[in-house]
Structure formats: structure tokens, C-alpha cells
C-alpha positions, 0 to 999 in steps of 0.5 A: 229739778232733782226729782225731774233727773232722777226721774228722766235717768229711770226712764233712760234705763228702763229704756235701755233694759228693755232695749237689750235684747233687741240689741243682742240679737242677731242672725245669718243663713248657714245656707240659701238653695234657690231652684230657678224652674223655666216656663216655655212662656218665658216665667219662672218658678222659683223655689227659695229655701233659707235656713236661717241661724237665730241669736235670741227670739224671733218671730218673722221674716221678710223677702222684700223683692224690686218689680224691675224686669218684671211685669209681675211677682205671683207669692204662694206660700212659705213653709217649714222645711222641716216639718212641711207645715204651711206658715201664716203669710202677707203679701204687701205691694208698692209702686215698686216692688212686693214683699212677703212676710212669714210669722214662726218662733224662734228662739237661738235655733236655726229654722229653714224656710221654704217660698215659693214664687213665680216671677212673671215674664223676665225672660227677654227674647232676641234675634240671636238669643234669650237673655234672662238676668236676674238679681237673685240675692239682694241688696240687703241681706244678712251673711250667707255661708253657703248660696247654692242656686239651679237653672232648669231651661224647658228644652235643650240649648247646645248651641248656646248655653252661658250664665255670667254671675257678678257677685263681690264674694269671692269666686265659686264653683260652676256647672253645665249638665251634659244635656244642656238644661241646667247650671248650677254654681255655688258661691261660699261667704257671701258677706251681707249686703252684698248682691249676687245677680245671674245673666243666663243666655240660651238660644232664643229657640228655648223661648218660642212663646216670649214676644221676641225684640227683632233686634240682634242683642248676642254680641253686645251683652258679651261685650258689656259682660267683658268691660265687666269682668276686666273693668279694674284692669282698664288703662292705656296700653303701650304701643311699644314698637321695636325691631328684630335685633331688639327681640334677639337681644332683649331673649339673649340678655334673658338667657344669659342671667339665668346661666347666671342664676343657675351660677350662683346656686352653686356658688351661695350652696359652697359659702352657705348651704354646707353644714358646720362640723362640730364634735359631737359623737353619741348615739344617744342621750339618756336625760333629756339634754337641758332643762327647758320648757318642752314648747322650745323644742319646735323651734329647736328642731326645726331652726326657726318657727314652729309650723303647725303641727309642732305648735300643736304638740307644743300647745300640748306639752306646754300645758302638762308640763304647767300641770306638772309645775303645780299650776293644774291638774289633770283628769281623765274623764269618760263619757258615752254617747248611746253605744260611744264611749268617748275620754277626754282630760280635764285641767283643774287651775290650782287657785294658789298659784294662778296670779299670773301676771306677777308669776316670775317663773312664768315665761310669757308664752306660758303665761298666754297659755293659761290666759287662753285656757281661763278664756276658754273656761266657762266655770273659771276653774276647769276646761276640758280638751271637749272645751277647746275643741269648741272653742277653735271648731264650732264657734265661728268668730274663735276660728280666727282667733285661735289661728292667729294666737297660735301663729302669734304664739310659736313667733313668740317661742322664736323670739325668746329661744333666740333672745335668751339663748342663741340662733339655730340657724345661720342668719347669714345663709338664710337671708341669702335664702330669702335674696335668691328666692325672691330673685328666682320669683322675679326671674319667673315674672320677667321671664313670662312677661318678655315672651308676652311683649315679644309675642305681641309687640317685637319681629321676632321672625326667624329667632324662634329658638331663642323664645323656646330656649327661655321659655325652657328655662322656666320650669329650671329656674322653679327647681332650682328656686326648689332646691334652695329653698331647702338646701340653702341656709344651714344650722349654726354650730350652737344649733347642730349641736342641740338639734344633734344632742335632742336627737340623740334624746329622741332616739333612745326614747323610742328605742327599746332596747336603748331604754332597757339600760336606762337609770332608775330613776327615769322610773321615778321621773318617767312624766318629765320625760314623756312631756319632751316625748310629746313636743317631739312627736313620739309619747305614744312610743315612749308610752309602749317602751314604757308598757314594756319595761314594766311588763319585763321587769316587775318595776312600778311607776312613780304617779305624778299627781298632778296627772288623775284617773276617774277609776282608780289611782294606781298607775298599773300596765292599764292605765298605761294604755289610757295615756296613750291618748296624749298622743292624739290630744296632740294631733287634735291640738295642730288641727285646731289650728288649720280650722279657716277653711281656705276659699276656693275659686273655680269658673267652668267653661261656658260663663264666669264670675265677675265683680261688676254687674248691677244692671239686672232685675229683682233686687230688694231686700231681707229681714227678720224679727 
């Protein structure tokens, strides 16, 4: 019995081991491009170019298309896009579908395949319209980053040329050619296992060779599309009735509230918009006003949570500050690709100081930065700016992760500052501003609905001037809302004093005429000044002033032990030039927070996108293994 259990355990682990490569395999489509070329007899030649990005080893792929809405599908072959070489394939037919399966060899790479096939008789011709309704992306498939589809008809159709696209992805971009023969659309980020349908409507004369079904169909198709586009908005519309005086009363009330809104703005500004008076007249500060982590400067200078540019600078300054305090060293490195030289920084962890969780000298947000660098590091000892950029830009899964990290990190810095120091802004003023902006939005939306309601339901003949006056308040409210966003809300007294002190310090390190009066100790602790300059976004200016200073005075800078130059250990004017890269690194860090791509959506005249549908021909699935 014991021997049997042992054998079962061995078999279990053997099966698990053999299945691991399969479990780890995955793929997605960076792009799919399809061209539908219509023939005069209604048949359609399809060129389907599909790129696969494989993770793991793959040797075959297949495309399964349902024989729905079509007499037959004739596969003509599969080719490698890069080489143009034909690939071995086989076609199998089931009762309601056809499958083409092709063979190749791929291992952790991206390959493109061109599949050619002919759709037999998918086009239907009626008295008033010719229709092509086809599921161009099947029901079962991997995720698609970019879908590009072209439909080309054999002759011009200026009188009727419409395309409706059904998709559960975000709407894309649609374009019609001036000669009314071609339409193309692009959709980004099509989720896995979500179909995309195209419904093309043209004049029946375009397909004179197609069998005529002697019934009208155009209006019923439009009704179907209208229902698909508005199904989520279905519901009983209230049948409100009112007379002229109700309409006049509503508009007068709206105008009165708008006037009160404007008056309220001036009341709020007098009480909550004017800055407090403080006793501080110094033009510059020769030393940092407060010994604090540089990441706090974004909160001090902006009154609130860091914006993305500030977070990039704060992240970079925090890295350098941690190096200055002995947690890392920074070393310049160079690489050459062809004739292009690329310089980057390498951060090396100091092992004796890397017990992050128990280090009482580290603040929570500093621990988060070190933990992040350890996660990015390939060897657990070093991490370069190249690795950081690659992690944030090239790994799709990490784009959103970094965005979440950097935004949460900025909030953590703000909260820590407020809990241990003081609020930099007046909380009451900030609350009043928020109330005012909420009221602005509500008032604007209410005005839009009022005008629409009145236009449909109310009898206000002779009172159109009230409607026009109400509409005039729309831009006025938006203007005052924008002004309120900037002018309502003010510094706290402590925050304003801190802001002015750091502004004076910033003025000192960026004005060379002031820096000439700098105490000699500046040359010994210039790296501390540099880190604050990175956080303030003026590192390049400080380095320029230091360069001029040592050129004119013959002074020397102390060499910080945490910053190493791979091609020489002595700091000179020349190596100061290399330090100016820190400003560009700061900008790169800020850009990393903006890598998440905004989804674009637009529609074109002559059609549109909707999430309904499902009635087109084709369908099926695709897979690889």
C-alpha cells in the first residue's frame, strides 16, 4: 500500500512537470489586418494577416469559420509574412464549419501569417440595398491590440455607402474613401473571446450579378441598427405636459439661480480665495530651509498631492537621496549601439543597509521605492535606469502597475507630510471650492436637460428669448468654474511660509549672481543641494552655475562617495557636464507615469459602432499550440 502511494506521488509530480511548459504557454495578437475585396458576383476575397506574439514553444495555429450566411469558404493557402514562404496547411470540413490548420515553429517570438480565402455568395441583394453582414473576428480568439479592416467594393456607390460595426471593445476610427468604394476601420484593444461584426450597406446596382430578392430591406436594417445602438437606453419616456407659463417659470428660475451662482463666486472669493498675510521678506535662502526628504517638495510647492511631473522628479530625487544616505551607490555607464552612444545610471544596493522592513531611518514611501527597485532588478543587487524604463514601457502587464504605484506613492507622501508637519492648504477653502465645482457641473447639466425638456414638451411661444438667455449662461458657468478652480482655495499660513522659503532657495541656486555669495561649505555638500534641485526641477541650472563657479574661482568640488564615474574617479568640470543628465532622467521618470495609453473613440459619418449585433455570418474561433 505504501509503495502504491509512493508510485502515485511520483506519477503526479511527473505529470505536473510535463504539463508545466503547456501551462506556461500563451500568446496574443499585436495586430490583425483584414482586407475584404468584393467581386461583382458578390463573392469576397479575404486577405487575413495575423501577427502572433508567442510566449513558449508553438508549432501550429488554426482558424475555424462557421458556414453561416455563406455557401462555402475556399481556403487558398497560408504564407509567412516576413519571408513570403508558403506554409504547410490542411483544411477540414465539418457539418457547419471549415477549419484551416497550418504548421510552423516558434519559440518566444513574434510571427506573422497571411491567410487567403474566398467567401462564396455572402452578399445579399434586395430592391433598395445590397448587404454584407459578416463576423470578421470570430467568437473564440486571443486578445488583439490593433484590428485594422478594409472593405473594397467593385464600383462606386455614392448614393448609399454605410458601415455598422458591432463590438464589445471601445469604438474605434472609421474612414470612407472619397470615391465611395472603400471603407476602413481600426479598433484598439479587442478583448479575448469578443467578436467584431461588420455590416456593409451599398446600392444594389453595385452587385448586379447577385440574385435579386424582390423585397425592400433598407429601412428594416436601419431599424435593427438603431435598436442595437440604443438598447441600453430603452425605457418608457415620460409624457410630461405643461403650458407656456410653466416653461417661462422654469427658465426664469434657472436664470435666477445662475445670477445667484455668479454672486456666490465673489462671496466665496472674498472669504476663501485671498491668500493669508505672512511676515517673510527674504529674497533668497542660501541653505535648504528644512532638512526633509526631497519628495516632500512636490507637496510643499503645489499645496496638495503630487502631479505626475512632480512625482517623476520626486522619484528620481528619492533615488539619489537614498544613495547619498548609504543605501545605494550610483555609477555612470556607457553603451554603444552602432554609432549611437547611450549613457545611463546603475544603482547598486548596499547589502548591509538593505534590511528595509526594520530600518527605522526609512520613511514608508522610501521603503516602497527600495522594494520596487528590488522587484525590477534582475540580479537582486543592481538596477539601471535602462531596466526601469524597460519595466515601465515594454512590459504591458507592468504599465498599469507602475501607474498605480506612482499615484499611490504620491498620495502616501502627501498624507505623511500632513500627519507629521502641517496642511499646506486651507482645508475650509478647499472644501468650498469642491462644493462650488460640483454645483457648477450640476447647474450645467440641469440647464442642458431643461432646454431639451422645454423644446420637446413645453409651449413657450413668444418666450424664445428666455431660452436664448438660459443657453447664454452655459459658457458663463464654465468660465466661472474654471476661474474658481484656480482662484478658490488658498495656502495655509504655515504652507505659504514654507512655499516662499523654498522658492527663495530655488531662486538662490538658479541665480548665478546670488550663488557667487555662497558660503564655502556649499562646495562640500553640493550633492545635497543637487538632490533638492532635482526635486524642484532645476538640477540642470544648478549644475550650470556650479560649473561657471569653479571655472571662475578655480575651486574644486568634493567627490561624493555614492556617485561614481566609470571612466575616472575625479570630479572635474568635464564630469560635471555628465551630471546634467540627471535632469533628463527626472523627465523620463515623469513620463513613465503617463505610459498608459488613452483609448480613443470616434465615429464617422455613414455608420458607427455599437455593442449589439451577433446576427452576421461567419464566426467560429482561432487557436494555436
